[in-house]
N, CA, C and O atoms as a GROMACS GRO file, in nm:
protein
  304
    1MET      N    1  -3.854   1.693  -1.872
    1MET     CA    2  -3.920   1.620  -1.747
    1MET      C    3  -3.907   1.475  -1.782
    1MET      O    4  -3.914   1.391  -1.692
    2ASP      N    5  -3.891   1.447  -1.884
    2ASP     CA    6  -3.891   1.320  -1.936
    2ASP      C    7  -3.760   1.232  -1.875
    2ASP      O    8  -3.759   1.112  -1.844
    3VAL      N    9  -3.665   1.318  -1.868
    3VAL     CA   10  -3.516   1.272  -1.843
    3VAL      C   11  -3.530   1.232  -1.694
    3VAL      O   12  -3.436   1.168  -1.649
    4LEU      N   13  -3.613   1.255  -1.627
    4LEU     CA   14  -3.606   1.211  -1.481
    4LEU      C   15  -3.655   1.074  -1.473
    4LEU      O   16  -3.633   1.010  -1.369
    5TYR      N   17  -3.721   1.018  -1.575
    5TYR     CA   18  -3.759   0.871  -1.562
    5TYR      C   19  -3.629   0.791  -1.583
    5TYR      O   20  -3.626   0.675  -1.543
    6LEU      N   21  -3.503   0.854  -1.654
    6LEU     CA   22  -3.385   0.773  -1.668
    6LEU      C   23  -3.296   0.812  -1.558
    6LEU      O   24  -3.215   0.728  -1.518
    7LEU      N   25  -3.301   0.941  -1.498
    7LEU     CA   26  -3.199   0.992  -1.422
    7LEU      C   27  -3.223   0.914  -1.262
    7LEU      O   28  -3.136   0.862  -1.192
    8ILE      N   29  -3.354   0.928  -1.235
    8ILE     CA   30  -3.369   0.857  -1.092
    8ILE      C   31  -3.356   0.714  -1.078
    8ILE      O   32  -3.312   0.673  -0.970
    9PRO      N   33  -3.387   0.630  -1.170
    9PRO     CA   34  -3.333   0.486  -1.162
    9PRO      C   35  -3.178   0.476  -1.170
    9PRO      O   36  -3.123   0.401  -1.090
   10LEU      N   37  -3.106   0.544  -1.258
   10LEU     CA   38  -2.977   0.535  -1.265
   10LEU      C   39  -2.922   0.591  -1.125
   10LEU      O   40  -2.836   0.525  -1.067
   11SER      N   41  -2.958   0.681  -1.084
   11SER     CA   42  -2.905   0.745  -0.935
   11SER      C   43  -2.918   0.635  -0.845
   11SER      O   44  -2.824   0.604  -0.772
   12ALA      N   45  -3.028   0.572  -0.842
   12ALA     CA   46  -3.051   0.468  -0.757
   12ALA      C   47  -2.971   0.338  -0.765
   12ALA      O   48  -2.946   0.271  -0.664
   13VAL      N   49  -2.935   0.307  -0.876
   13VAL     CA   50  -2.851   0.205  -0.909
   13VAL      C   51  -2.695   0.254  -0.865
   13VAL      O   52  -2.620   0.184  -0.796
   14LEU      N   53  -2.670   0.353  -0.904
   14LEU     CA   54  -2.545   0.408  -0.856
   14LEU      C   55  -2.522   0.415  -0.701
   14LEU      O   56  -2.408   0.399  -0.657
   15VAL      N   57  -2.623   0.437  -0.624
   15VAL     CA   58  -2.616   0.454  -0.499
   15VAL      C   59  -2.590   0.297  -0.443
   15VAL      O   60  -2.498   0.266  -0.367
   16LEU      N   61  -2.687   0.211  -0.494
   16LEU     CA   62  -2.660   0.079  -0.454
   16LEU      C   63  -2.531   0.015  -0.492
   16LEU      O   64  -2.488  -0.080  -0.427
   17ALA      N   65  -2.469   0.061  -0.589
   17ALA     CA   66  -2.322  -0.001  -0.629
   17ALA      C   67  -2.239   0.072  -0.524
   17ALA      O   68  -2.156   0.001  -0.467
   18ILE      N   69  -2.246   0.200  -0.488
   18ILE     CA   70  -2.147   0.250  -0.395
   18ILE      C   71  -2.169   0.175  -0.270
   18ILE      O   72  -2.068   0.130  -0.215
   19LEU      N   73  -2.290   0.155  -0.215
   19LEU     CA   74  -2.299   0.083  -0.102
   19LEU      C   75  -2.245  -0.082  -0.113
   19LEU      O   76  -2.189  -0.135  -0.017
   20GLY      N   77  -2.266  -0.143  -0.222
   20GLY     CA   78  -2.232  -0.249  -0.229
   20GLY      C   79  -2.073  -0.271  -0.247
   20GLY      O   80  -2.025  -0.380  -0.216
   21VAL      N   81  -1.994  -0.171  -0.296
   21VAL     CA   82  -1.846  -0.169  -0.278
   21VAL      C   83  -1.804  -0.116  -0.137
   21VAL      O   84  -1.694  -0.143  -0.089
   22PHE      N   85  -1.890  -0.043  -0.075
   22PHE     CA   86  -1.840  -0.009   0.069
   22PHE      C   87  -1.866  -0.137   0.154
   22PHE      O   88  -1.789  -0.172   0.244
   23ALA      N   89  -1.977  -0.205   0.121
   23ALA     CA   90  -1.983  -0.336   0.224
   23ALA      C   91  -1.904  -0.430   0.186
   23ALA      O   92  -1.866  -0.501   0.278
   24TRP      N   93  -1.857  -0.461   0.068
   24TRP     CA   94  -1.743  -0.555   0.029
   24TRP      C   95  -1.600  -0.512   0.083
   24TRP      O   96  -1.515  -0.597   0.112
   25ALA      N   97  -1.578  -0.388   0.094
   25ALA     CA   98  -1.455  -0.330   0.166
   25ALA      C   99  -1.446  -0.364   0.299
   25ALA      O  100  -1.346  -0.409   0.356
   26LEU      N  101  -1.586  -0.335   0.361
   26LEU     CA  102  -1.605  -0.353   0.509
   26LEU      C  103  -1.583  -0.491   0.558
   26LEU      O  104  -1.530  -0.525   0.663
   27HIS      N  105  -1.643  -0.580   0.449
   27HIS     CA  106  -1.647  -0.731   0.475
   27HIS      C  107  -1.507  -0.775   0.466
   27HIS      O  108  -1.470  -0.855   0.552
   28GLY      N  109  -1.427  -0.738   0.382
   28GLY     CA  110  -1.294  -0.776   0.341
   28GLY      C  111  -1.178  -0.730   0.443
   28GLY      O  112  -1.060  -0.762   0.432
   29GLY      N  113  -1.227  -0.658   0.533
   29GLY     CA  114  -1.129  -0.604   0.656
   29GLY      C  115  -1.043  -0.491   0.617
   29GLY      O  116  -0.930  -0.472   0.661
   30GLN      N  117  -1.105  -0.414   0.529
   30GLN     CA  118  -1.011  -0.275   0.448
   30GLN      C  119  -1.014  -0.181   0.574
   30GLN      O  120  -0.917  -0.108   0.592
   31PHE      N  121  -1.111  -0.179   0.656
   31PHE     CA  122  -1.098  -0.074   0.774
   31PHE      C  123  -1.088  -0.122   0.902
   31PHE      O  124  -1.150  -0.069   0.994
   32ASP      N  125  -1.008  -0.231   0.920
   32ASP     CA  126  -0.984  -0.299   1.050
   32ASP      C  127  -0.841  -0.244   1.082
   32ASP      O  128  -0.752  -0.236   0.998
   33ASP      N  129  -0.829  -0.209   1.214
   33ASP     CA  130  -0.697  -0.187   1.292
   33ASP      C  131  -0.616  -0.071   1.197
   33ASP      O  132  -0.506  -0.085   1.143
   34LEU      N  133  -0.690   0.028   1.195
   34LEU     CA  134  -0.622   0.147   1.126
   34LEU      C  135  -0.490   0.201   1.174
   34LEU      O  136  -0.396   0.233   1.101
   35GLU      N  137  -0.493   0.208   1.320
   35GLU     CA  138  -0.368   0.265   1.408
   35GLU      C  139  -0.251   0.193   1.369
   35GLU      O  140  -0.149   0.252   1.334
   36GLN      N  141  -0.260   0.039   1.374
   36GLN     CA  142  -0.139  -0.028   1.338
   36GLN      C  143  -0.077  -0.013   1.208
   36GLN      O  144   0.044  -0.029   1.190
   37GLN      N  145  -0.158   0.018   1.118
   37GLN     CA  146  -0.090   0.038   0.966
   37GLN      C  147  -0.032   0.187   0.969
   37GLN      O  148   0.067   0.210   0.900
   38GLY      N  149  -0.089   0.288   1.043
   38GLY     CA  150  -0.018   0.411   1.069
   38GLY      C  151   0.120   0.394   1.133
   38GLY      O  152   0.219   0.456   1.094
   39ALA      N  153   0.120   0.312   1.230
   39ALA     CA  154   0.244   0.309   1.311
   39ALA      C  155   0.343   0.228   1.232
   39ALA      O  156   0.462   0.256   1.244
   40LEU      N  157   0.307   0.132   1.154
   40LEU     CA  158   0.400   0.056   1.066
   40LEU      C  159   0.469   0.185   0.966
   40LEU      O  160   0.591   0.182   0.945
   41ILE      N  161   0.403   0.272   0.920
   41ILE     CA  162   0.462   0.364   0.834
   41ILE      C  163   0.569   0.432   0.897
   41ILE      O  164   0.681   0.448   0.848
   42LEU      N  165   0.522   0.479   1.026
   42LEU     CA  166   0.625   0.571   1.103
   42LEU      C  167   0.747   0.481   1.148
   42LEU      O  168   0.861   0.528   1.146
   43GLU      N  169   0.723   0.354   1.186
   43GLU     CA  170   0.858   0.283   1.252
   43GLU      C  171   0.924   0.229   1.125
   43GLU      O  172   1.041   0.198   1.146
   44GLY      N  173   0.886   0.209   1.006
   44GLY     CA  174   0.972   0.172   0.885
   44GLY      C  175   0.980   0.020   0.901
   44GLY      O  176   0.993  -0.031   1.013
   45ALA      N  177   0.970  -0.054   0.788
   45ALA     CA  178   0.960  -0.199   0.780
   45ALA      C  179   1.104  -0.239   0.782
   45ALA      O  180   1.191  -0.180   0.718
   46GLN      N  181   1.127  -0.356   0.870
   46GLN     CA  182   1.264  -0.401   0.857
   46GLN      C  183   1.266  -0.519   0.752
   46GLN      O  184   1.366  -0.544   0.685
   47GLU      N  185   1.168  -0.577   0.744
   47GLU     CA  186   1.159  -0.690   0.636
   47GLU      C  187   1.099  -0.616   0.488
   47GLU      O  188   1.022  -0.521   0.493
   48PRO      N  189   1.138  -0.665   0.379
   48PRO     CA  190   1.093  -0.623   0.256
   48PRO      C  191   0.928  -0.663   0.233
   48PRO      O  192   0.871  -0.750   0.298
   49LEU      N  193   0.877  -0.594   0.145
   49LEU     CA  194   0.738  -0.650   0.135
   49LEU      C  195   0.711  -0.762   0.043
   49LEU      O  196   0.621  -0.842   0.068
   50ASP      N  197   0.786  -0.770  -0.063
   50ASP     CA  198   0.785  -0.884  -0.134
   50ASP      C  199   0.912  -0.926  -0.176
   50ASP      O  200   1.018  -0.875  -0.139
   51GLY      N  201   0.898  -1.033  -0.262
   51GLY     CA  202   1.057  -1.095  -0.315
   51GLY      C  203   1.115  -0.988  -0.408
   51GLY      O  204   1.237  -0.974  -0.405
   52HIS      N  205   1.051  -0.918  -0.482
   52HIS     CA  206   1.129  -0.835  -0.581
   52HIS      C  207   1.188  -0.720  -0.500
   52HIS      O  208   1.290  -0.664  -0.542
   53GLN      N  209   1.130  -0.684  -0.386
   53GLN     CA  210   1.181  -0.570  -0.315
   53GLN      C  211   1.300  -0.637  -0.226
   53GLN      O  212   1.391  -0.564  -0.186
   54ALA      N  213   1.299  -0.762  -0.199
   54ALA     CA  214   1.407  -0.833  -0.107
   54ALA      C  215   1.534  -0.829  -0.200
   54ALA      O  216   1.642  -0.788  -0.157
   55GLY      N  217   1.518  -0.867  -0.313
   55GLY     CA  218   1.645  -0.860  -0.411
   55GLY      C  219   1.700  -0.719  -0.413
   55GLY      O  220   1.822  -0.701  -0.408
   56ALA      N  221   1.604  -0.607  -0.423
   56ALA     CA  222   1.660  -0.470  -0.431
   56ALA      C  223   1.723  -0.433  -0.301
   56ALA      O  224   1.815  -0.352  -0.294
   57ALA      N  225   1.676  -0.491  -0.205
   57ALA     CA  226   1.742  -0.433  -0.061
   57ALA      C  227   1.849  -0.520  -0.044
   57ALA      O  228   1.946  -0.470   0.014
   58THR      N  229   1.859  -0.630  -0.075
   58THR     CA  230   1.983  -0.716  -0.079
   58THR      C  231   2.105  -0.651  -0.156
   58THR      O  232   2.213  -0.629  -0.103
   59SER      N  233   2.074  -0.624  -0.285
   59SER     CA  234   2.183  -0.562  -0.362
   59SER      C  235   2.204  -0.432  -0.314
   59SER      O  236   2.318  -0.388  -0.330
   60ALA      N  237   2.109  -0.347  -0.250
   60ALA     CA  238   2.154  -0.215  -0.199
   60ALA      C  239   2.264  -0.246  -0.076
   60ALA      O  240   2.377  -0.199  -0.064
   61GLU      N  241   2.202  -0.328   0.000
   61GLU     CA  242   2.310  -0.369   0.117
   61GLU      C  243   2.441  -0.412   0.085
   61GLU      O  244   2.540  -0.391   0.156
   62GLN      N  245   2.440  -0.481  -0.035
   62GLN     CA  246   2.584  -0.534  -0.075
   62GLN      C  247   2.661  -0.415  -0.140
   62GLN      O  248   2.783  -0.408  -0.129
   63SER      N  249   2.595  -0.329  -0.203
   63SER     CA  250   2.660  -0.217  -0.240
   63SER      C  251   2.734  -0.139  -0.149
   63SER      O  252   2.849  -0.096  -0.161
   64HIS      N  253   2.626  -0.120  -0.025
   64HIS     CA  254   2.679  -0.020   0.080
   64HIS      C  255   2.787  -0.103   0.162
   64HIS      O  256   2.876  -0.035   0.214
   65ARG      N  257   2.791  -0.234   0.179
   65ARG     CA  258   2.889  -0.308   0.242
   65ARG      C  259   3.023  -0.294   0.149
   65ARG      O  260   3.130  -0.271   0.206
   66ARG      N  261   3.019  -0.306   0.023
   66ARG     CA  262   3.142  -0.290  -0.072
   66ARG      C  263   3.200  -0.147  -0.037
   66ARG      O  264   3.320  -0.133  -0.014
   67GLU      N  265   3.108  -0.040  -0.034
   67GLU     CA  266   3.163   0.097  -0.015
   67GLU      C  267   3.223   0.094   0.108
   67GLU      O  268   3.336   0.144   0.112
   68ARG      N  269   3.176   0.048   0.216
   68ARG     CA  270   3.244   0.055   0.350
   68ARG      C  271   3.368  -0.024   0.350
   68ARG      O  272   3.463   0.010   0.421
   69THR      N  273   3.374  -0.130   0.273
   69THR     CA  274   3.502  -0.221   0.306
   69THR      C  275   3.606  -0.133   0.207
   69THR      O  276   3.726  -0.138   0.236
   70ALA      N  277   3.569  -0.062   0.104
   70ALA     CA  278   3.640   0.004   0.010
   70ALA      C  279   3.722   0.144   0.088
   70ALA      O  280   3.838   0.182   0.070
   71THR      N  281   3.623   0.197   0.171
   71THR     CA  282   3.682   0.306   0.254
   71THR      C  283   3.761   0.269   0.367
   71THR      O  284   3.845   0.342   0.421
   72THR      N  285   3.729   0.146   0.403
   72THR     CA  286   3.816   0.108   0.529
   72THR      C  287   3.954   0.063   0.495
   72THR      O  288   4.056   0.077   0.564
   73THR      N  289   3.940   0.000   0.369
   73THR     CA  290   4.100  -0.038   0.319
   73THR      C  291   4.172   0.062   0.270
   73THR      O  292   4.293   0.044   0.282
   74GLU      N  293   4.133   0.184   0.208
   74GLU     CA  294   4.187   0.301   0.184
   74GLU      C  295   4.247   0.386   0.305
   74GLU      O  296   4.353   0.446   0.286
   75ASP      N  297   4.202   0.391   0.395
   75ASP     CA  298   4.244   0.460   0.509
   75ASP      C  299   4.366   0.402   0.574
   75ASP      O  300   4.374   0.282   0.599
   76PRO      N  301   4.471   0.495   0.604
   76PRO     CA  302   4.607   0.437   0.664
   76PRO      C  303   4.595   0.385   0.802
   76PRO      O  304   4.694   0.338   0.859
   0.00000   0.00000   0.00000
């Protein structure tokens, strides 16, 4: 029974912490415009998300171009 003196305040602190994290996410705009983000996934992004992915996309495009030019020069 004495453990309730510890568990009840801890559960109240946990609930307040969860509410605080939820309020922080809500204030930060985490839940704004969910439909647009879903549509972006279905459409596919044309531009890279960051600089590191831009280099990877560029090198992939260059290798694809090299393959196309190699196949077109081989055909009679």
